[in-house]
PAMAR-154726 format. One line per field, with one value per residue (C-alpha): residue number from 1; x, y, z. Coordinates in steps of 0.1 Angstrom, whole numbers, plus 5000, padded with zeros to 4 digits. Layout:
<pts>
num: [NUM|...];
x: [X|...];
y: [Y|...];
z: [Z|...];
</pts>
This chain:
<pts>
num: [1|2|3|4|5|6|7|8|9|10|11|12|13|14|15|16|17|18|19|20|21|22|23|24|25|26|27|28|29|30|31|32|33|34|35|36|37|38|39|40|41|42|43|44|45|46|47|48|49|50|51|52|53|54|55|56|57|58|59|60|61|62|63|64|65|66|67|68|69|70|71|72|73|74|75|76|77|78|79|80|81|82|83|84|85|86|87|88|89|90|91|92|93|94|95|96|97|98|99|100|101|102|103|104|105|106|107|108|109|110|111|112|113|114|115|116|117|118|119|120|121|122|123|124|125|126|127|128|129|130|131|132|133|134|135|136|137|138|139|140|141|142|143|144|145|146|147|148|149|150|151|152|153|154|155|156|157|158|159|160|161|162|163|164|165|166|167|168|169|170|171|172|173|174|175|176|177|178|179|180|181|182|183|184|185|186|187|188|189|190|191|192|193|194|195|196|197|198|199|200|201|202|203|204|205|206|207|208|209|210|211|212|213|214|215|216|217|218|219|220|221|222|223|224|225|226|227|228|229|230|231|232|233|234|235|236|237|238|239|240|241|242|243|244|245|246|247|248|249|250|251|252|253|254|255|256|257|258|259|260|261|262|263|264|265|266|267|268|269|270|271|272|273|274|275|276|277|278|279|280|281|282|283|284|285|286|287|288|289|290|291|292|293|294|295|296|297|298|299|300|301|302|303|304|305|306|307|308|309|310|311|312|313|314|315|316|317|318|319|320|321|322|323|324|325|326|327|328|329|330|331|332|333|334|335|336|337|338|339|340|341|342|343|344|345|346|347|348|349|350|351|352|353|354|355|356|357|358|359|360|361|362|363|364|365|366|367|368|369|370|371|372|373|374|375|376|377|378|379|380|381|382|383|384|385|386|387|388|389|390|391|392|393|394|395|396|397|398|399|400|401|402|403|404|405|406|407|408|409|410|411|412|413|414|415|416|417|418|419|420|421|422|423|424|425|426|427|428|429|430|431|432|433|434|435|436|437|438|439|440|441|442|443|444|445|446|447|448|449|450|451|452|453|454|455|456|457|458|459|460|461|462|463|464|465|466|467|468|469|470|471|472|473|474|475|476|477|478|479|480|481|482|483|484|485|486|487|488|489|490|491|492|493|494|495|496|497|498|499|500|501|502|503|504|505|506|507|508|509|510|511|512|513|514|515|516|517|518|519|520|521|522|523|524|525|526|527|528|529|530|531|532|533|534|535|536|537|538|539|540|541|542|543|544|545|546|547|548|549|550|551|552|553|554|555|556|557|558|559|560|561|562|563|564|565|566|567|568|569|570|571|572|573|574|575|576|577|578|579|580|581|582|583|584|585|586|587|588|589|590|591|592|593|594|595|596|597|598|599|600|601|602|603|604|605|606|607|608|609|610|611|612|613|614|615|616|617|618|619|620|621|622|623|624|625|626|627|628|629|630|631|632|633|634|635|636|637|638|639|640|641|642|643|644|645|646|647|648|649|650|651|652|653|654|655|656|657|658|659|660|661|662|663|664|665|666|667|668];
x: [4116|4145|4151|4109|4113|4141|4122|4092|4111|4130|4090|4084|4113|4113|4075|4064|4103|4110|4135|4168|4191|4223|4241|4277|4282|4247|4232|4202|4175|4168|4196|4168|4152|4173|4198|4220|4227|4234|4258|4280|4277|4311|4324|4317|4338|4338|4362|4365|4377|4401|4417|4420|4443|4470|4480|4478|4452|4453|4468|4457|4422|4425|4395|4379|4355|4345|4317|4295|4287|4251|4234|4217|4235|4273|4277|4292|4289|4326|4340|4364|4336|4315|4342|4346|4308|4307|4340|4322|4289|4309|4327|4362|4378|4360|4396|4415|4396|4406|4365|4338|4306|4280|4259|4271|4260|4288|4316|4298|4296|4331|4337|4317|4336|4368|4363|4346|4373|4395|4427|4446|4449|4413|4403|4422|4405|4370|4378|4392|4382|4385|4416|4449|4450|4422|4420|4456|4443|4413|4440|4460|4436|4420|4453|4455|4426|4437|4467|4488|4512|4541|4515|4496|4524|4537|4500|4500|4538|4525|4497|4530|4549|4518|4520|4512|4478|4470|4494|4476|4440|4447|4484|4471|4456|4482|4504|4486|4480|4517|4523|4500|4520|4550|4532|4524|4560|4572|4594|4581|4607|4597|4561|4560|4576|4552|4522|4536|4542|4501|4496|4521|4506|4473|4482|4500|4461|4462|4425|4415|4377|4385|4398|4429|4447|4436|4432|4474|4475|4456|4473|4511|4497|4491|4527|4535|4507|4524|4561|4554|4538|4501|4483|4490|4472|4467|4485|4513|4549|4569|4583|4607|4591|4611|4627|4608|4620|4613|4579|4567|4582|4566|4529|4530|4541|4507|4490|4494|4488|4454|4450|4459|4435|4408|4411|4400|4370|4378|4354|4373|4407|4385|4377|4410|4424|4397|4409|4447|4439|4420|4445|4473|4446|4440|4449|4472|4496|4495|4531|4535|4514|4533|4562|4530|4516|4550|4548|4524|4513|4500|4490|4466|4448|4448|4431|4407|4394|4379|4365|4355|4324|4306|4274|4277|4289|4256|4232|4259|4269|4298|4316|4312|4326|4355|4362|4362|4390|4409|4406|4418|4447|4456|4451|4472|4499|4494|4498|4527|4547|4569|4565|4532|4531|4507|4475|4451|4459|4463|4429|4415|4432|4415|4382|4389|4399|4362|4343|4355|4344|4380|4378|4403|4433|4412|4410|4451|4454|4426|4445|4463|4444|4442|4422|4389|4387|4406|4384|4351|4363|4370|4338|4319|4344|4340|4298|4301|4321|4296|4317|4289|4310|4336|4319|4303|4340|4353|4324|4328|4361|4356|4327|4350|4383|4358|4343|4379|4385|4390|4364|4389|4402|4369|4357|4327|4310|4286|4307|4309|4267|4271|4292|4272|4243|4257|4267|4225|4212|4239|4225|4191|4190|4209|4177|4196|4171|4182|4217|4205|4184|4216|4240|4215|4213|4225|4220|4209|4187|4157|4136|4151|4151|4114|4112|4131|4115|4078|4075|4103|4110|4080|4066|4081|4120|4116|4107|4133|4159|4144|4149|4186|4195|4199|4165|4172|4183|4167|4135|4120|4125|4110|4077|4071|4076|4050|4028|4031|4024|3991|3980|3981|3962|3988|3981|3992|4026|4034|4028|4061|4078|4057|4070|4068|4077|4045|4033|4020|3984|4008|3993|4019|4018|4019|3992|3969|3978|3966|3936|3932|3938|3915|3886|3892|3896|3862|3842|3850|3818|3805|3802|3781|3763|3757|3728|3710|3727|3767|3754|3754|3789|3799|3788|3805|3839|3839|3834|3862|3884|3868|3878|3913|3919|3908|3923|3953|3956|3988|4008|3988|3992|3998|4027|4059|4063|4035|4004|4001|4038|4039|4078|4067|4032|4011|4018|4023|4015|4047|4085|4099|4093|4089|4056|4037|4064|4033|4021|4032|4068|4097|4129|4128|4162|4187|4190|4154|4154|4140|4112|4110|4080|4060|4070|4057|4024|4018|4029|4006|3982|3946|3931|3957|3946|3964|3952|3941|3931|3906|3885|3889|3875|3847|3836|3844|3820|3793|3798|3792|3755|3745|3747|3725|3688|3677|3651|3674|3694|3726|3721|3714|3745|3771|3760|3765|3799|3809|3798|3819|3849|3836|3841|3876|3887|3866|3884|3903|3890|3874|3882|3916|3935|3918|3880|3866|3899|3895|3918|3930|3916|3883|3858|3840];
y: [8035|8049|8017|8020|8055|8046|8016|8037|8064|8042|8027|8059|8058|8027|8033|8018|8015|7982|7974|7986|8008|8024|8049|8041|8001|7982|7973|7948|7956|7919|7891|7863|7877|7865|7840|7829|7867|7873|7844|7840|7881|7896|7915|7952|7978|8015|8039|8061|8037|8019|8051|8057|8029|8041|8069|8066|8083|8120|8138|8172|8187|8202|8202|8203|8232|8221|8236|8208|8220|8217|8196|8221|8250|8262|8285|8274|8298|8313|8301|8329|8352|8330|8327|8365|8368|8343|8359|8397|8384|8365|8397|8381|8416|8439|8441|8445|8476|8514|8513|8487|8498|8495|8473|8442|8454|8479|8457|8426|8463|8468|8435|8430|8464|8453|8419|8434|8457|8460|8457|8455|8493|8499|8470|8485|8516|8500|8480|8507|8501|8462|8443|8448|8412|8408|8439|8426|8391|8405|8426|8396|8375|8404|8401|8366|8359|8387|8372|8396|8367|8392|8420|8393|8376|8413|8415|8382|8390|8424|8402|8380|8410|8426|8425|8392|8401|8414|8389|8356|8359|8356|8340|8301|8322|8339|8314|8289|8319|8322|8283|8284|8316|8295|8263|8284|8295|8263|8265|8235|8230|8264|8251|8220|8240|8265|8241|8223|8259|8262|8233|8240|8276|8259|8237|8259|8280|8300|8305|8282|8290|8285|8244|8258|8237|8205|8218|8220|8183|8179|8211|8195|8162|8176|8192|8159|8146|8176|8163|8122|8129|8122|8156|8188|8216|8247|8270|8244|8255|8228|8202|8174|8145|8118|8088|8057|8049|8084|8085|8057|8071|8108|8090|8072|8103|8119|8091|8097|8137|8130|8102|8123|8154|8122|8112|8149|8145|8161|8146|8161|8139|8108|8122|8128|8095|8077|8099|8086|8048|8055|8075|8048|8018|8034|8012|8046|8037|8001|7999|8015|7997|7968|7990|8013|7980|7969|7996|7990|8022|8026|7989|7993|8027|8003|7975|7998|8015|7988|7965|7998|7997|8030|8030|8041|8012|7998|8018|8023|7992|8013|8026|7992|7977|8000|7999|7958|7964|7982|7962|7929|7949|7957|7920|7904|7934|7923|7889|7889|7902|7875|7866|7893|7893|7883|7896|7920|7939|7900|7892|7929|7915|7879|7897|7918|7883|7870|7897|7901|7861|7846|7823|7798|7827|7840|7799|7804|7834|7825|7791|7799|7830|7836|7871|7878|7892|7862|7838|7855|7852|7817|7807|7819|7803|7770|7774|7784|7747|7732|7727|7738|7722|7740|7772|7772|7769|7796|7819|7816|7819|7850|7862|7853|7877|7908|7911|7920|7941|7977|7997|8013|7979|7962|7969|7992|8003|7976|7947|7933|7926|7912|7884|7873|7879|7855|7830|7832|7822|7793|7783|7785|7764|7736|7742|7759|7784|7799|7804|7819|7844|7845|7860|7883|7900|7929|7937|7964|7937|7936|7921|7888|7891|7895|7865|7838|7852|7860|7831|7799|7799|7788|7810|7786|7782|7822|7828|7809|7824|7859|7848|7838|7874|7905|7917|7951|7946|7936|7953|7956|7915|7914|7935|7913|7881|7901|7904|7868|7857|7872|7865|7827|7838|7836|7872|7867|7854|7886|7908|7907|7919|7946|7984|8003|8034|8058|8072|8106|8100|8084|8042|8020|7991|7969|7989|7982|7946|7944|7959|7938|7904|7913|7918|7879|7869|7883|7873|7838|7817|7809|7778|7754|7782|7820|7832|7861|7886|7869|7876|7915|7916|7890|7910|7944|7924|7913|7944|7960|7930|7943|7982|7972|7953|7977|8006|7992|7961|7968|7973|7945|7914|7929|7909|7928|7915|7904|7912|7937|7953|7967|7978|8002|8014|7993|8024|7998|7959|7943|7957|7937|7903|7874|7875|7833|7807|7786|7800|7833|7824|7849|7826|7789|7772|7747|7774|7771|7760|7718|7727|7766|7762|7742|7766|7796|7787|7775|7810|7829|7851|7838|7848|7855|7887|7925|7945|7911|7922|7945|7913|7895|7932|7927|7889|7903|7929|7900|7881|7905|7913|7877|7878|7911|7912|7917|7944|7960|7997|7979|7950|7978|8002|7968|7957|7993|7992|7954|7972|7998|7974|7951|7981|7991|7955|7961|7943|7918|7883|7880|7844|7841|7821|7793|7795|7794|7797|7813|7835|7820|7855|7832|7836|7803];
z: [8304|8282|8261|8259|8246|8224|8210|8208|8182|8163|8152|8143|8118|8102|8096|8059|8052|8069|8091|8080|8096|8082|8106|8109|8106|8094|8128|8119|8140|8152|8147|8147|8115|8093|8113|8083|8073|8113|8117|8085|8074|8077|8109|8108|8115|8129|8108|8134|8161|8134|8130|8171|8172|8151|8179|8221|8231|8234|8262|8257|8258|8225|8203|8166|8156|8124|8108|8087|8049|8041|8016|7997|7996|7991|8020|8051|8088|8089|8124|8131|8134|8146|8177|8168|8186|8212|8223|8225|8241|8271|8273|8268|8253|8277|8297|8268|8253|8265|8265|8261|8243|8265|8233|8219|8187|8187|8185|8158|8133|8138|8131|8099|8089|8091|8079|8044|8040|8012|8028|8063|8064|8055|8085|8106|8107|8102|8136|8155|8194|8188|8208|8192|8186|8172|8151|8135|8129|8111|8092|8086|8074|8045|8031|8034|8011|7989|7983|7991|8013|8025|8041|8058|8077|8089|8103|8120|8132|8148|8166|8182|8185|8213|8252|8265|8276|8244|8222|8243|8226|8194|8192|8181|8152|8140|8146|8126|8098|8097|8093|8065|8046|8051|8034|8008|7999|7997|8030|8041|8072|8085|8081|8096|8128|8128|8130|8159|8177|8171|8192|8221|8223|8225|8247|8268|8280|8252|8234|8204|8192|8163|8169|8151|8170|8160|8122|8123|8125|8088|8078|8084|8072|8038|8037|8035|8010|7987|7991|7991|7956|7963|7960|7944|7955|7930|7953|7963|7945|7923|7947|7943|7953|7982|7967|7973|8009|8021|8002|8024|8056|8052|8041|8072|8092|8074|8085|8118|8121|8103|8130|8159|8147|8138|8179|8187|8171|8137|8113|8085|8095|8091|8054|8045|8061|8038|8010|8014|8016|7984|7965|7980|7968|7935|7898|7890|7925|7919|7913|7943|7969|7977|7994|8009|8022|8038|8068|8093|8101|8063|8060|8087|8071|8045|8061|8083|8048|8034|8063|8078|8048|8032|8030|7995|7980|7992|7967|7936|7924|7901|7938|7949|7917|7921|7959|7955|7932|7952|7984|7960|7952|7988|8004|7973|7979|8015|8012|7993|8024|8040|8076|8083|8122|8142|8163|8158|8122|8112|8121|8105|8070|8079|8083|8052|8033|8048|8038|7999|8002|8004|8024|8021|8022|8057|8068|8071|8088|8111|8120|8151|8159|8195|8198|8203|8164|8148|8167|8157|8125|8122|8140|8111|8089|8109|8103|8070|8066|8086|8119|8142|8171|8167|8155|8191|8205|8186|8197|8231|8233|8210|8241|8268|8252|8238|8273|8284|8258|8259|8242|8218|8204|8196|8158|8170|8193|8196|8190|8222|8221|8183|8189|8222|8201|8170|8199|8210|8178|8174|8207|8202|8169|8193|8218|8245|8251|8286|8274|8243|8268|8289|8258|8249|8281|8284|8252|8223|8204|8227|8200|8200|8242|8237|8213|8234|8266|8258|8231|8236|8272|8294|8322|8348|8326|8322|8362|8370|8349|8360|8396|8389|8382|8407|8421|8409|8376|8339|8348|8312|8318|8349|8337|8307|8332|8352|8317|8312|8344|8344|8310|8322|8355|8373|8392|8424|8417|8390|8420|8430|8392|8383|8386|8415|8398|8400|8366|8366|8390|8415|8410|8400|8379|8414|8425|8396|8394|8431|8422|8392|8418|8440|8411|8397|8431|8439|8407|8413|8418|8450|8464|8456|8436|8440|8462|8443|8462|8452|8417|8423|8438|8413|8384|8405|8406|8370|8360|8378|8361|8327|8333|8346|8316|8287|8305|8317|8299|8282|8313|8333|8304|8271|8253|8248|8215|8187|8186|8213|8208|8243|8236|8214|8234|8208|8182|8155|8148|8143|8146|8179|8183|8156|8135|8134|8137|8127|8098|8080|8087|8089|8093|8082|8083|8098|8131|8138|8174|8177|8194|8193|8167|8189|8217|8202|8195|8231|8247|8226|8241|8240|8224|8199|8182|8190|8219|8229|8264|8248|8236|8276|8287|8266|8276|8312|8311|8291|8318|8340|8327|8326|8362|8362|8364|8324|8331|8356|8341|8357|8332|8305|8312|8317|8282|8265|8283|8269|8233|8234|8246|8216|8192|8206|8193|8160|8127|8151|8154|8189|8194|8182|8159|8176|8174|8211|8227|8264|8284|8316|8329|8332|8361|8346];
</pts>
């Protein structure tokens, strides 16, 4: 049911705007909507995961604390103030002061007064009664903001000279500020050492409510970029830029530091890495790009920056043109390097070449590919040149390989589903419908599962497929099969597949299905004919069928996709599955299965209209009325209900796509 709720929420977001999502990689909602685009389109990558490959997984528990800027304003919450307020509320300061105030508001008033003081001395006076470590840190921060670095340094030194109990609470923050002061004075070695001390102190158990240990990675990396001459903040003193070899090594170290910061969930680090890559690939640095690209760490960043495409490229032509030019500079610099090492990095370069439309170069790089990523790219290249057999072979090998790949080494979080889904599209076009469904399960592409399971496989093929699965798996698919069997009039066969989880009223879909089956059986005509009293019993049964069809029709026989859209709770008339492949076709092309369209038509509900079970409810109510004496009150009441059911179906073609078509759920 969680999946159903996710689908319904997604439908609300996409209503009126088409099925286009843009969150990280550009995931399609359904792969079968545009099959050529699905299998020939470039691979998606997640920049965060690409950067995680640059460094080992963190061996500590340091966490980033980053306040987000808002689109609609320049101000953001003060992380330090928020941390201090939280500490006070949780009682972390009570043991550090001689007489804790009875009211937290008293602490907060002192905090605000100290932070708004004009200098360190005033801050000490205004915050008297706060823990000494906190108070001296605030005094230093006030002086630092005023640009009085030497005075600020004395306050931060004072924090570190306190008794261990008082020092501990701000040891991380004070050391971090000492490092910043050293950096602003141009003492790079001392600043680097201090930033490294920040992390060691935090790893030793000192509180770090502002996340400064993680921030120290970025600040240390910034020193490297300044020394390499890539950036020059307004505060930075004059610096002698290192020689060529030194610059490359320093920049590579900065990238590692940012990657370490990113590995601890820092969004700011990812932005910084993007900025570094853009600087290196810019036209201004084109002359040095070959030296930078020769370094493996820098090369990984450069390739990752462009294969993990930025959403802005798709909405700003000028940005897209600029980024393409940078990407071309990068690939040309890398391809000029002799003896590039094989493996994942080379395959990622091939992905970038494919993305840029440089197919010949991509073919050369993937000629001997063995990794899942390289095989995946090679499959797309084979499909592009029309070699479907080679494409299927490489896709199959890529699926087998990626299933055993560590999650941190895949291109993005949904890559395993995507490569299976692409192979499923090709297998569908070959008429291998059951294999296509096998590949699609389990998957994020439920709409494609629905199309194959509900409209392409025959009901018996689907039943055999489901029966081969573990009984406690694929609950949604089992429910889809149950409703499809019911639509075909095979209610008794459907019973084992209905859900047995009780709803709020204590009933289950299986309970309703049993009641529906009993009513259908009781409503069948007698043999060789009905006696008068039997007609009344049959009418009662048929009216129960009508009532259940109207009130529980979505759960008992509704289509998961079109026309009923049970996947979306019936709230939308489209979104899951494929529209009519016999008329207004959403897809026409070489990737349509050999008899897919005919199967689609044959599997349509009868009648093929939205909320088709409401029409069935109307028909059964009318049939019940026909069995009752015309002058009776029961006859009039049953007709009224039939009219009401018909009104609920107003606007729909009561007889469906084929006039006169009748549902198998019919007593006649």
